[in-house]
C-alpha positions in Angstrom: -55.8 -5.1 1.2 -52.4 -5.7 -0.3 -49.8 -5.2 2.6 -46.5 -4.2 1.6 -44.0 -6.5 3.6 -41.4 -3.4 3.2 -43.5 -1.6 6.0 -42.1 -3.9 8.2 -38.7 -2.0 7.8 -39.6 0.7 10.6 -39.9 1.7 14.2 -39.2 -1.5 15.9 -41.9 -0.8 18.5 -44.8 -0.6 16.3 -43.9 -4.0 15.1 -45.5 -7.0 17.2 -44.7 -10.4 16.7 -46.6 -13.2 17.1 -45.9 -16.8 17.5 -47.7 -19.2 15.0 -47.4 -22.6 12.9 -47.4 -23.5 9.6 -50.9 -25.8 9.0 -50.3 -27.5 5.8 -49.8 -31.1 5.4 -45.8 -31.3 5.3 -43.6 -33.3 8.0 -41.7 -30.2 8.7 -44.9 -28.3 10.8 -42.7 -24.9 10.9 -42.6 -22.6 13.5 -43.3 -19.3 12.4 -43.2 -15.8 13.5 -45.5 -13.1 11.9 -45.0 -9.3 12.1 -48.2 -6.8 12.5 -48.3 -3.7 12.5 -51.5 -1.9 13.0 -53.3 -5.0 12.8 -52.0 -5.9 9.4 -49.6 -8.8 9.0 -46.7 -7.3 7.1 -43.9 -10.6 7.5 -44.0 -14.2 7.7 -40.7 -15.8 8.5 -39.7 -19.3 10.3 -38.6 -19.1 13.9 -34.8 -19.2 14.4 -35.1 -20.6 17.7 -37.0 -23.7 16.6 -34.4 -26.7 16.0 -35.9 -27.7 12.7 -37.3 -24.7 11.2 -33.7 -23.0 11.8 -35.6 -19.8 10.7 -36.2 -20.7 7.2 -39.7 -21.5 5.3 -40.0 -23.3 2.1 -40.5 -20.7 -1.2 -44.8 -21.8 -0.5 -45.1 -20.5 2.8 -43.0 -17.8 2.9 -45.8 -15.7 0.6 -48.7 -16.8 2.9 -49.4 -13.1 3.1 -50.2 -13.3 -0.5 -52.3 -16.3 0.7 -53.7 -14.5 3.2 -54.6 -11.0 1.5 -55.6 -12.4 -1.3 -57.7 -10.7 -3.7 -59.9 -13.4 -4.8 -60.7 -14.4 -0.8 -64.2 -15.3 -0.6 -65.2 -12.9 2.2 -68.8 -12.8 2.7 -70.7 -16.1 2.6 -72.3 -17.1 -0.9 -75.6 -18.8 -2.1 -75.7 -20.6 -5.6 -78.1 -18.6 -8.2 -77.9 -20.3 -11.0 -77.5 -24.2 -12.2 -74.6 -26.3 -10.6 -71.8 -25.2 -12.4 -72.7 -22.0 -13.7 -70.2 -20.2 -11.1 -73.4 -18.1 -10.0 -73.6 -17.0 -6.5 -74.9 -14.1 -4.7 -73.6 -12.9 -1.1 -75.9 -13.4 1.6 -75.5 -12.8 5.6 -74.5 -15.2 7.8 -77.7 -15.7 9.5 -79.2 -16.3 6.3 -76.7 -19.1 5.2 -76.2 -21.1 8.4 -80.0 -20.8 9.3 -81.1 -22.3 5.9 -78.0 -24.3 6.3 -79.6 -25.8 9.2 -83.0 -26.2 8.1 -81.9 -28.5 5.0 -79.6 -30.6 7.9 -82.4 -31.3 9.9 -85.3 -32.3 7.3 -82.6 -35.1 6.0 -81.4 -35.7 9.5 -85.3 -36.8 10.3 -85.3 -39.4 7.5 -81.7 -40.8 8.0 -79.0 -38.7 8.8 -76.4 -41.5 7.1 -77.7 -39.1 4.0 -75.4 -36.5 5.5 -71.6 -37.1 4.9 -68.7 -34.5 6.1 -65.0 -34.5 3.8 -62.4 -33.2 5.0 -58.7 -33.5 5.4 -55.7 -31.9 6.1 -56.2 -28.7 4.3 -55.2 -27.7 7.9 -53.2 -30.1 10.1 -54.3 -28.4 13.0 -56.0 -30.2 15.9 -58.4 -27.0 16.8 -59.6 -26.2 13.3 -59.0 -29.8 11.8 -61.8 -32.2 13.3 -62.4 -30.7 16.9 -65.8 -29.3 16.6 -66.6 -30.6 13.2 -66.5 -33.8 14.5 -68.5 -33.1 17.8 -70.9 -32.0 15.2 -71.1 -34.8 12.9 -70.9 -37.4 15.7 -74.1 -35.7 17.5 -75.8 -35.5 13.9 -75.6 -39.0 13.5 -74.0 -38.6 9.8 -72.2 -41.2 8.2 -68.4 -41.2 9.1 -65.5 -40.6 6.8 -62.3 -42.9 5.9 -59.7 -40.6 5.9 -57.7 -42.6 3.2 -56.4 -40.4 0.7 -53.0 -40.0 1.5 -51.0 -42.4 4.1 -52.9 -45.2 5.3 -51.6 -48.0 3.3 -48.1 -47.1 4.8 -49.4 -46.2 8.2 -51.1 -50.0 8.4 -47.9 -51.2 7.3 -45.7 -49.6 9.6 -47.9 -50.6 12.5 -47.5 -54.4 11.4 -43.9 -54.3 12.0 -43.1 -51.4 14.2 -46.6 -51.2 16.3 -47.2 -47.8 15.4 -46.2 -44.1 13.8 -43.1 -44.3 15.2 -39.7 -44.3 14.4 -36.0 -42.2 14.4 -35.8 -38.3 15.8 -35.5 -36.4 12.5 -32.8 -34.4 14.3 -30.5 -37.6 14.2 -30.0 -38.0 10.8 -27.5 -35.4 10.9 -25.5 -37.8 12.4 -26.0 -40.7 10.0 -23.4 -41.9 7.6 -25.9 -43.5 5.1 -29.3 -42.3 4.5 -31.6 -44.0 2.0 -34.0 -41.2 1.2 -37.3 -43.6 -0.3 -40.3 -42.9 -2.1 -39.7 -39.3 -1.3 -38.7 -35.8 -3.5 -37.4 -34.2 0.0 -36.6 -30.5 -1.6 -39.6 -30.5 -2.1 -41.9 -32.0 0.3 -39.9 -32.1 3.1 -37.2 -29.5 2.7 -35.8 -29.3 6.6 -35.0 -32.5 6.4 -33.0 -32.1 3.4 -31.2 -29.3 5.3 -29.8 -32.0 8.0 -29.0 -34.6 5.1 -26.9 -31.8 3.4 -25.1 -31.7 7.1 -24.6 -35.3 7.3 -23.5 -35.2 3.9 -20.9 -32.7 5.0 -19.7 -35.0 7.4 -19.3 -37.9 5.0 -22.2 -39.3 4.9 -23.7 -41.0 1.7 -27.0 -40.3 0.1 -29.0 -43.0 -1.8 -32.8 -42.0 -3.3 -34.7 -44.4 -4.2 -37.4 -43.3 -6.5 -38.9 -43.8 -10.1 -38.3 -39.9 -11.4 -34.6 -38.5 -11.4 -36.4 -35.3 -9.3 -34.5 -32.3 -7.4 -33.4 -34.8 -4.8 -32.2 -37.9 -6.9 -29.8 -35.4 -8.8 -28.0 -34.6 -5.5 -27.6 -37.6 -4.3 -24.3 -39.8 -4.7 -26.6 -42.9 -5.6 -29.8 -43.2 -7.4 -31.8 -46.3 -7.6 -34.7 -45.5 -10.3 -36.6 -48.4 -10.1 -40.2 -49.2 -11.5 -43.2 -47.8 -10.2 -45.1 -49.9 -7.3 -41.6 -52.3 -7.3 -40.2 -51.2 -3.9 -41.2 -54.3 -2.0 -39.2 -56.4 -4.7 -36.3 -54.5 -3.9 -36.3 -54.6 -0.4 -36.5 -58.3 -0.5 -33.3 -58.4 -2.7 -31.7 -56.2 -0.4 -32.6 -58.7 2.4 -31.4 -61.5 0.6 -27.9 -60.2 -0.1 -27.7 -58.9 3.9 -28.5 -62.6 4.7 -25.9 -63.9 2.4 -23.0 -62.0 2.8 -24.1 -62.4 7.0 -24.6 -58.3 7.3 -26.6 -59.3 10.4 -27.1 -58.6 14.0 -28.0 -62.0 15.1 -28.0 -60.4 18.6 -30.4 -57.9 17.9 -32.8 -60.2 15.6 -33.0 -62.9 18.3 -33.9 -60.7 21.1 -36.1 -57.9 19.4 -37.5 -59.5 16.6 -40.4 -62.1 15.9 -40.5 -64.3 12.6 -36.9 -64.0 11.1 -36.4 -67.8 10.0 -39.9 -67.4 7.7 -38.3 -63.9 6.6 -35.0 -65.5 6.1 -36.2 -68.1 4.0 -38.3 -65.5 2.0 -35.5 -63.0 1.1 -33.1 -66.0 -0.1 -36.1 -66.4 -2.8 -35.3 -62.9 -3.9 -31.6 -62.5 -5.9 -30.2 -58.9 -7.1 -31.0 -60.6 -10.6 -34.5 -61.3 -9.7 -35.5 -58.1 -8.2 -33.3 -56.2 -10.9 -35.7 -57.6 -13.6 -39.0 -56.8 -11.6 -37.7 -53.0 -10.4 -35.7 -52.3 -13.8 -32.9 -51.9 -12.5 -28.9 -53.5 -12.2 -28.1 -56.3 -10.1 -24.9 -54.6 -9.5 -27.0 -51.6 -8.1 -28.9 -53.8 -5.8 -25.7 -55.9 -4.6 -23.7 -52.1 -3.7 -26.4 -50.6 -1.8 -26.9 -53.8 -0.1 -23.5 -53.6 1.0 -23.8 -50.0 2.0 -26.6 -50.8 4.1 -25.4 -54.2 6.0 -21.7 -52.4 6.4 -22.3 -48.9 7.5 -22.9 -48.1 11.2 -25.5 -45.6 11.7 -27.7 -46.4 8.4 -30.8 -44.3 8.2 -34.1 -44.4 5.9 -36.0 -41.5 5.4 -39.4 -43.3 4.0 -42.3 -40.9 2.7 -45.2 -41.6 1.4 -44.9 -41.8 -2.3 -44.2 -45.6 -2.8 -47.4 -46.3 -0.7 -49.9 -44.7 -3.6 -49.8 -48.1 -5.3 -52.0 -51.3 -5.3 -49.0 -53.5 -3.0 -47.8 -49.9 -1.2 -48.9 -51.3 2.6 -46.8 -54.3 2.2 -43.9 -52.1 0.8 -43.7 -50.2 3.6 -43.8 -53.6 5.9 -41.2 -54.8 3.7 -38.7 -51.7 4.1 -39.2 -51.6 7.8 -37.7 -54.9 8.4 -34.4 -53.8 6.8 -33.1 -51.6 10.3 -33.7 -54.3 12.7 -31.7 -57.0 10.4 -28.8 -54.8 10.7 -29.2 -54.0 14.1 -29.4 -49.9 13.1 -32.0 -49.2 16.0 -29.0 -49.4 18.3 -27.9 -46.0 16.9 -30.2 -43.0 17.6 -28.9 -42.2 14.3 -29.7 -45.3 12.5 -33.3 -46.5 11.7 -36.2 -45.4 10.3 -38.5 -42.8 9.8 -42.3 -42.7 7.7 -43.9 -40.9 10.4 -43.4 -39.7 14.0 -47.1 -39.3 14.9 -47.0 -42.0 17.2 -44.6 -39.9 19.5 -47.3 -37.7 20.2 -50.3 -38.1 22.6 -53.4 -36.5 21.0 -56.7 -36.3 23.1 -58.8 -37.9 20.1 -62.2 -38.7 22.2 -62.1 -35.0 23.9 -61.0 -33.3 21.0 -63.9 -35.0 19.0 -66.3 -36.4 21.4 -67.2 -40.5 19.5 -69.7 -40.7 22.8 -71.9 -38.2 21.0 -73.1 -41.0 19.1 -74.7 -42.6 21.8 -74.9 -45.8 20.8 -75.5 -45.6 16.8 -73.5 -47.4 14.5 -73.5 -44.5 11.3 -71.9 -46.3 7.9 -68.3 -45.4 6.9 -67.6 -43.4 3.5 -64.1 -44.0 1.8 -62.9 -40.8 0.6 -60.5 -42.3 -2.2 -63.9 -43.9 -3.5 -66.1 -40.8 -3.2 -67.0 -40.8 -6.8 -68.0 -43.6 -6.9 -70.6 -42.8 -3.6 -72.0 -39.7 -5.2 -72.8 -41.5 -7.7 -74.6 -44.3 -6.2 -78.2 -44.4 -6.2 -78.3 -45.4 -2.6 -80.0 -48.7 -1.2 -78.6 -52.6 -0.3 -75.6 -52.8 1.7 -74.4 -48.9 0.7 -77.6 -47.5 2.9 -78.8 -44.2 1.7 -78.0 -41.9 -1.3 -75.5 -39.0 -0.3 -78.3 -36.2 -0.5 -76.1 -33.7 1.7 -72.4 -32.9 1.6 -70.0 -30.5 3.7 -66.7 -30.0 2.9 -64.1 -28.5 4.6 -60.3 -28.3 4.5 -60.1 -30.1 1.0 -60.4 -29.6 -2.6 -62.1 -32.7 -3.5 -62.8 -31.9 -7.3 -59.3 -31.4 -7.8 -57.6 -34.1 -5.5 -59.7 -37.2 -5.6 -59.1 -40.4 -7.3 -61.1 -40.5 -10.7 -62.4 -36.8 -10.3 -64.4 -37.0 -13.7 -67.2 -38.9 -11.4 -66.1 -36.8 -8.5 -67.8 -33.8 -10.2 -70.7 -36.0 -12.0 -71.5 -36.2 -8.7 -70.8 -32.8 -7.7 -72.9 -31.8 -10.4 -76.1 -33.3 -9.2 -78.8 -30.9 -8.7 -80.6 -33.2 -5.7 -76.8 -32.8 -3.8 -76.5 -30.5 -1.3 -73.0 -29.3 -1.0 -71.8 -26.6 1.8 -67.9 -25.6 1.5 -65.9 -23.9 3.8 -63.2 -22.1 1.6 -60.7 -19.5 1.4 -61.3 -19.4 -2.3 -63.2 -20.3 -5.5 -61.9 -23.6 -5.6 -62.7 -26.1 -8.1 -64.9 -27.8 -5.4 -67.0 -24.4 -4.2 -67.6 -23.6 -7.5 -69.8 -26.5 -7.4 -71.3 -26.1 -4.1 -75.0 -24.5 -3.0 -73.2 -22.2 -0.5 -69.6 -21.3 0.5 -69.0 -20.0 3.7 -65.5 -17.9 4.3 -63.2 -20.0 6.8 -60.3 -18.1 8.2 -56.6 -18.7 7.1 -53.5 -19.7 10.3 -53.2 -15.9 10.3 -56.3 -15.1 11.9 -57.4 -18.1 14.2 -56.2 -20.3 17.0 -54.5 -23.5 17.1 -51.9 -26.5 17.9 -50.7 -28.7 15.9 -48.2 -31.8 16.3 -45.8 -33.0 13.4 -45.5 -36.6 11.2 -41.7 -35.2 10.6 -40.2 -34.4 14.1 -41.3 -34.1 17.3 -42.3 -30.9 18.6 -45.8 -29.9 19.6 -46.3 -26.2 18.0 -48.8 -23.5 19.1 -50.2 -21.1 16.4 -51.6 -17.5 17.9 -54.5 -15.4 15.8 -52.0 -12.4 14.5 -55.2 -10.5 12.6 -58.3 -10.3 13.1 -60.7 -12.4 10.6 -60.5 -10.4 7.3 -63.9 -9.3 5.7 -66.6 -11.4 7.3 -64.4 -14.8 7.5 -64.9 -17.2 10.7 -62.9 -20.2 11.6 -64.2 -23.5 11.4 -65.0 -24.2 15.1 -67.0 -20.8 15.1 -68.9 -21.9 12.2 -69.7 -25.6 13.5 -70.5 -23.9 16.7 -73.3 -21.6 15.5 -74.8 -24.7 13.2 -74.7 -26.7 16.3 -76.6 -23.8 18.3 -79.4 -23.9 15.5 -79.6 -27.8 15.1 -80.5 -27.8 18.7 -77.5 -29.4 19.8 -77.2 -27.8 23.8 -74.5 -30.5 25.0 -71.9 -28.5 27.0 -69.5 -29.4 25.0 -70.3 -27.2 22.0 -69.7 -24.1 24.2 -65.9 -24.8 24.2 -63.6 -21.9 23.2 -60.7 -22.3 20.8 -58.8 -22.1 23.9 -60.9 -24.9 25.5 -60.1 -27.0 22.8 -56.6 -26.7 22.3 -55.9 -27.5 26.2 -57.9 -30.7 25.8 -55.5 -31.7 22.1 -52.7 -32.4 24.9 -53.6 -35.4 26.5 -51.9 -36.3 30.0 -49.6 -39.0 29.0 -45.8 -39.5 29.6 -45.3 -38.8 26.0 -45.9 -35.1 25.9 -43.2 -34.7 28.6 -45.6 -32.3 31.0 -46.5 -30.0 28.4 -49.7 -28.4 28.2 -51.2 -25.6 25.8 -50.3 -22.9 28.5 -47.1 -23.7 28.0 -46.8 -23.9 24.4 -48.1 -20.6 24.1 -45.6 -19.0 26.1 -42.3 -21.2 24.2 -44.3 -21.7 21.0 -43.2 -25.0 20.9 -42.1 -28.2 22.5 -40.8 -31.4 22.4 -42.3 -35.1 23.3 -40.2 -37.3 25.5 -39.4 -40.1 23.6 -35.7 -41.1 23.4 -33.0 -40.4 20.4 -32.8 -44.1 20.1 -36.3 -45.4 20.8 -35.6 -49.1 19.9 -32.0 -49.3 21.2 -33.2 -52.0 23.3 -36.5 -53.2 21.9 -39.4 -52.2 23.4 -41.4 -51.8 20.0 -45.0 -51.0 20.6 -46.5 -54.2 19.0 -47.9 -56.6 20.7 -45.1 -58.9 20.8 -42.8 -56.0 21.8 -40.4 -57.0 19.0 -39.7 -55.7 15.2 -42.8 -58.3 13.8 -41.4 -59.2 10.7 -44.6 -61.5 10.5 -47.6 -60.0 11.2 -49.3 -62.6 13.9 -53.3 -62.2 13.0 -52.5 -63.2 9.8 -50.7 -66.5 10.5 -53.7 -67.3 13.4 -55.7 -67.1 10.0 -54.1 -69.1 8.1 -52.9 -66.0 5.9 -49.4 -65.3 4.7 -48.0 -63.5 7.5 -45.2 -61.9 5.5 -44.8 -58.9 3.5 -46.0 -59.7 0.0 -44.7 -58.1 -3.4 -47.7 -56.9 -4.6 -47.1 -55.5 -8.4 -49.3 -52.2 -9.5 -53.3 -52.5 -10.6 -52.0 -51.1 -14.1 -48.4 -52.0 -15.4 -46.7 -53.6 -18.3 -46.3 -57.0 -16.0 -49.4 -57.2 -14.4 -52.0 -55.7 -16.9 -50.3 -56.5 -20.6 -53.3 -56.3 -22.1 -54.3 -53.0 -20.8 -50.5 -51.8 -21.6 -50.9 -52.6 -25.2 -53.5 -49.7 -25.4 -52.0 -47.8 -22.8 -47.7 -48.4 -22.8 -47.1 -45.7 -20.1 -46.7 -45.8 -16.5 -48.1 -42.4 -14.8 -46.9 -41.0 -11.6 -48.3 -37.9 -10.4 -45.9 -36.5 -7.4 -46.4 -32.8 -6.6 -45.0 -29.4 -8.1 -42.4 -28.0 -6.3 -44.3 -24.6 -5.6 -47.6 -26.0 -4.5 -49.2 -28.4 -1.8 -51.8 -30.9 -2.8 -53.8 -28.0 -4.8 -53.2 -25.6 -2.3 -51.4 -22.7 -3.1 -52.2 -22.8 -6.7 -53.9 -19.8 -7.3 -51.3 -18.1 -5.6 -50.0 -15.7 -8.4 -46.8 -15.7 -7.7 -46.3 -19.2 -7.5 -48.2 -20.2 -10.4 -45.9 -18.2 -12.1 -43.0 -20.0 -11.2 -44.9 -23.3 -12.2 -46.5 -22.0 -15.4 -48.5 -24.4 -16.3 -49.0 -28.1 -16.1 -46.0 -30.1 -16.9 -45.6 -33.8 -18.3 -42.4 -35.5 -18.3 -42.1 -37.8 -21.6 -38.6 -40.1 -21.8 -37.0 -38.7 -25.3 -37.4 -42.2 -26.9 -41.0 -42.2 -26.1 -41.3 -38.8 -27.3 -39.7 -39.9 -31.0 -42.0 -42.5 -31.3 -45.1 -39.9 -30.7 -43.6 -37.1 -32.4 -43.6 -35.3 -29.8 -41.1 -32.4 -29.4 -39.7 -30.4 -26.1 -42.2 -27.6 -25.2 -45.4 -29.0 -27.1 -48.7 -29.1 -25.5 -50.1 -33.2 -25.5 -52.8 -34.9 -24.8 -52.5 -37.9 -21.7 -55.4 -40.2 -21.7 -57.2 -43.4 -20.8 -60.6 -44.5 -20.2 -61.5 -42.8 -17.7 -60.6 -39.3 -19.0 -57.7 -36.8 -20.6 -55.9 -33.9 -19.9 -53.2 -31.2 -21.3 -50.0 -30.6 -20.5 -46.7 -29.0 -21.8 -44.6 -31.3 -22.6 -40.9 -31.6 -21.2 -38.7 -34.2 -22.9 -36.5 -35.1 -20.5 -34.6 -38.8 -19.3 -35.4 -37.9 -15.7 -38.1 -40.0 -16.2 -37.8 -43.9 -17.4 -38.4 -44.9 -20.6 -42.3 -45.9 -20.7 -43.0 -43.9 -18.0 -44.6 -40.3 -17.9 -44.5 -37.8 -14.8 -47.4 -35.2 -14.5 -46.7 -32.8 -11.7 -49.8 -31.8 -9.8 -52.0 -31.1 -8.0 -53.2 -28.0 -10.5 -56.6 -26.9 -10.0 -59.1 -28.1 -12.8 -60.2 -24.5 -13.7 -57.2 -23.2 -14.0 -55.4 -25.8 -16.4 -55.8 -26.2 -19.9 -58.5 -28.3 -20.8 -60.4 -27.7 -17.6 -59.0 -30.9 -16.3 -55.5 -32.4 -13.9 -53.8 -35.4 -13.5 -56.5 -37.1 -11.3 -59.2 -37.2 -14.2 -57.0 -40.5 -15.1 -56.7 -42.2 -12.1 -58.8 -45.1 -10.6 -60.5 -45.7 -7.2 -59.1 -49.2 -6.7 -57.8 -49.4 -3.0 -54.3 -50.2 -1.9 -53.9 -53.6 -0.2 -53.7 -52.3 3.3 -55.7 -49.3 4.6 -57.7 -49.0 1.5 -55.7 -45.9 0.3 -55.6 -44.4 -2.8 -53.3 -45.9 -6.3 -52.2 -42.3 -7.3 -48.9 -43.7 -8.9 -50.5 -46.8 -10.5 -52.0 -45.8 -13.4 -51.5 -46.5 -17.4 -52.1 -43.8 -19.7 -50.8 -43.1 -23.4 -49.9 -39.4 -24.7 -49.9 -37.7 -28.0 -49.4 -34.6 -29.2 -52.1 -31.8 -29.5 -52.9 -29.0 -31.1 -55.0 -27.2 -28.4 
């Protein structure tokens, strides 16, 4: 079915408008309006009444009809009919598939339920179709827990140690800022509606500064760009602090009343001169001094921190260091000053009511770190690891494309003795290696409720159309599996409407909102004030902005943010850099979101093929010209990409835009073939931008 959006232009009384919400892993969490005629969705647009969406959607989501009605959608349950990886599947009925899956899970659970592992992330950010019924199912089963680290745990833990939670500025207040530091973010690609706000601030006289190793679309449109080396952000933050101290650009009253550990921080900051940091970061000392001057002398100075800088070995400590800056200058006093990494902590989610950890009934299953799944799948079992992983249930994720060191992940998924079930819309890289593919609904076909990590609005999503083909919501699939497993706990009978109503906790932060209100209005704002820390009141144990981390202090460890260089860089691993002299970062391609949308034809046509940016000096040494196909490789694997010779990247650095599906890439691999599984300093997250490679011209 391929509805024509032009059909939306007809008799107005035949077009039904349904309130919806974008479910994808993006801080914007847009409110949408879906036009439906005769049961078919014919238009998707941004809600003009929603304060941050403002009627516009990104290019990706504006093509959502192409995704929903894609001719390659999986519309019936499929069972593998050939060897793993052969691509041979046969259609079966839902009853046959669910009966078979439940029987296998019962046998495995009888021996040790920890041999069963769920794998999911933010293929949907929805609280209903995400971890609600799924969490109940796996808790009741006693399966291994999943440590969901793949995106933001390093930065999240860093922010908690300093501010006390995932809290910060109101995104709407950036419009009134006079200085905006966009740090570790290509906002035009990954935070478009914030960029619109920043542009309004610039037109009102604000200065925009981008701090990023890549001169991306956002950096090119800012007045200043500090193009530092990957993984050196903490050194830059300390140099800025040092300049603030030396020039006394400090709010001493705010520091005294609302911070903890200033004297220790002051001493360390003074050890970082602009020259010292410039040598580490690959910057000019004058750039650092000028940025410090702006930061210290501009009222309403704001930092939009994003997750790019924390995907390196020292990423958690880098976030800690940057998060200290607004308290030093007293920027938190102004609603348009301070910092925003995530707004998640301003929402009150009833997680225990949704996921029901009480169903574990005293059991304490092991936890598998999703960022090291490659090693976990290849582990034979035994010892501290516990039982071998014998079954993997995947939903809301394409792990074969997005997990680090994906060569190991693929080898694990190819195990004939691994039973894999994938809930999906398409035959992704992961689904191709499954034993069963179960067709899931898209956002236009099910009910949900979402919070945001970029703004402060709850958003409701109504089903606009009936499920296409035989697809089913995640909630129904896990509800039906629970029934076949004999799980008769009343919570498995909860409808999607009941689950959505349970999602919003009875908490003052939610400003009296409930799901019924959200359904009527489409969205509603939480109660957090515009300047949440104008008078301190941080959600830390001390109530202060914590420059030092008290548990580290009590344990005799270094309590201050540390400068921790990458595992793989010329500075930290010189011998490795002799063989692999190029630092690789892997930011997202503009028209993809992680691995979502890669198979939407119109979006893939805009990206054309995997691209690798190589500095002109590095290209000349290797005999590589613009448009050549190149092989990018290290000891873990290789990928092929079209070379773009460009000074948008630094010398000795390559930018590999991702995340392409492996099977839609030349050579059948992608950037994560080269990334490693070593953890970040805090939060045990992945180090996607902490990777050394070599590049050569390819004849492929």
